[in-house]
N, C-alpha and C positions, 0 to 999 in steps of 0.2 A: 845689445840690439837683438831683438827677437824676430826681425824680418830682414830679408835681403834688401840691399840698397836700391837696386833697379826696379824689380817687379814686385816687391813686398811679398816674396814667398816666405811662408812661415818656416822658421828654423827649429831644429830639434836640439834639446839640451839633455845632458846626462841626468838621469833620475827623473825625467819628465814623465808624468802619467799620460796615458792615452796617446802615445806618439803616433799611432796610426791615423788619428784624426788630422794632425798637423801635416803628416806625410801625404795623406790623400788630398788635402786642400792644396798643397804645393803641386801635386800631379795634375789636379784639375786646372789650375792656372797655367801650368806649362802646356797642357793639352790645348788650351785656348790660343796660346801665343805661337806655338811651334807651327810653322807653315800656315800662318794666320789667314783665315777666310771669314768674312762676315757676310750676312745676307744683304744688308743695306747700311748706308750711312745717312739716310734721309728720314728715318723714323724717329718720332719723339714719344711715341706711345708703345709700350711693350706689346708684342703679339699675343694673341689669345691662347694659342696652343703650341708653344715652341717645343722642338725636340731636344733632348739632351745633347749638348755639344754645339748647338746653333748659337751664333754670336751676331751682334750688331754693334756699330759705332753709334752711340746715342746722339741724336741731333739736338740742336738748341731748342729750348722750350720744353724739355722733357717733362712728362707727367706720370702719374701712377707710381709704380715701383721704380721707375727710372728718374723720378724727380731729383734734381740736384746732381745728376750724373752726366750732364752734357759733355760730349767729347770723349767719354770713357768707353771702353770696350765692355759691352754687357754680354755675358755668356750664361746660358741656361744650363743648369745641372740638376741632378736628382734632388739636390738640397736647395734649389731655388736660384735666384740670380746671383752671379758673381760679377763684380765690377773691377776692372783693371784700369788704372790711370795710364793714359797714353804717355809715352816717353819719346824724346827726340830719336829719330831713326827707325821707329816702329813702322812696319809696312803691313797692310792688310789688303788682300784681294777682295774686291767688293762685287758680289754676284750680280746685283741688279744694275751695276754701272759697266761691267765688263772690263774693268781695269783696276789697278791698285791705287790705294791712297797711302801716303806716307805722312808721318807726323814730324814737323820741323822743330818741335820743342814748344811751340805755342798753339798750333792748330793743325788739323788734317788738310792735306793738299792733294790734288790729283797727281798721279804718277806721270812720268814722262812718256811712257809707251802705252798707247791706247789703240783700240781697234781701228780708228780712223787716221792714225799717223803717229809721228814722233813730235813731242812738244818740248820746247826749251823756254823757260821763264813764262809759261802759259801760252806761248805762240807756237802754232803748228809749223814745223820746218820741213817735215816730210809727210806727204799725203799717202793715200793708198796707192798700191802698185798700178801702173798704167802700162799700156801696150809698149813693146820694145821699139826702138828706133830701127827702121829697116836699113840694111846695108846698101851702100851705093851700088847702082847697077846701070849699065848703059851710059848714055850721055855722050855727046859728041865733043864737048869741050870740058876737060878735066876741071878747070877752074869753076865753071858753073855747077858741076856736080858736087864738088867739094863745098862750095858755098851753100848749096841746098841742104847737104847733109849736116853741116855745122848749124844752120838755121833750125833744122829739125831737132838736133841735140839740145840747142838752147831752149827751144819751146818745151821739150820734155823736162829739162832741169827746172824751168819756171813752173811748169804744171805740178811738179813734185814738191815745189817749195824750197828747192835747194839754192836757187838764186832769185833775186828780186826781178820782177817783170818790168 
């Protein structure tokens, strides 16, 4: 085998000529994957003037230099486009979405933590932070004050999506 099993990084062999080419290719791929960040996951056409190191998750219907690479991670380098096949467990922070995507082994999916809340199975279960529940004060009848405070707490829990309404 001349490539690693997971990310197809080129391996070196004893007596191999021009080892630096294979080593540099492996470093370029590692650089794209380590603490991964892509510009977008919604582009099917390569950008006109990418900077070295910029990456994208290729959208369906890819054209041009990205044709046939849908779902791959496309990274621009001094040597042109490098494509990395997505693997289960891969995570990429997506700049234009403001949250990460992860690959489940078949496709890219939105991450659980996003700017507008926490999602489980695609449903938002915690929303953005809201005002705190004020502490009970005053009240002539403790039972009425306690019921009002509990009602306020329940309203806040519902608003945050932690319990159903």
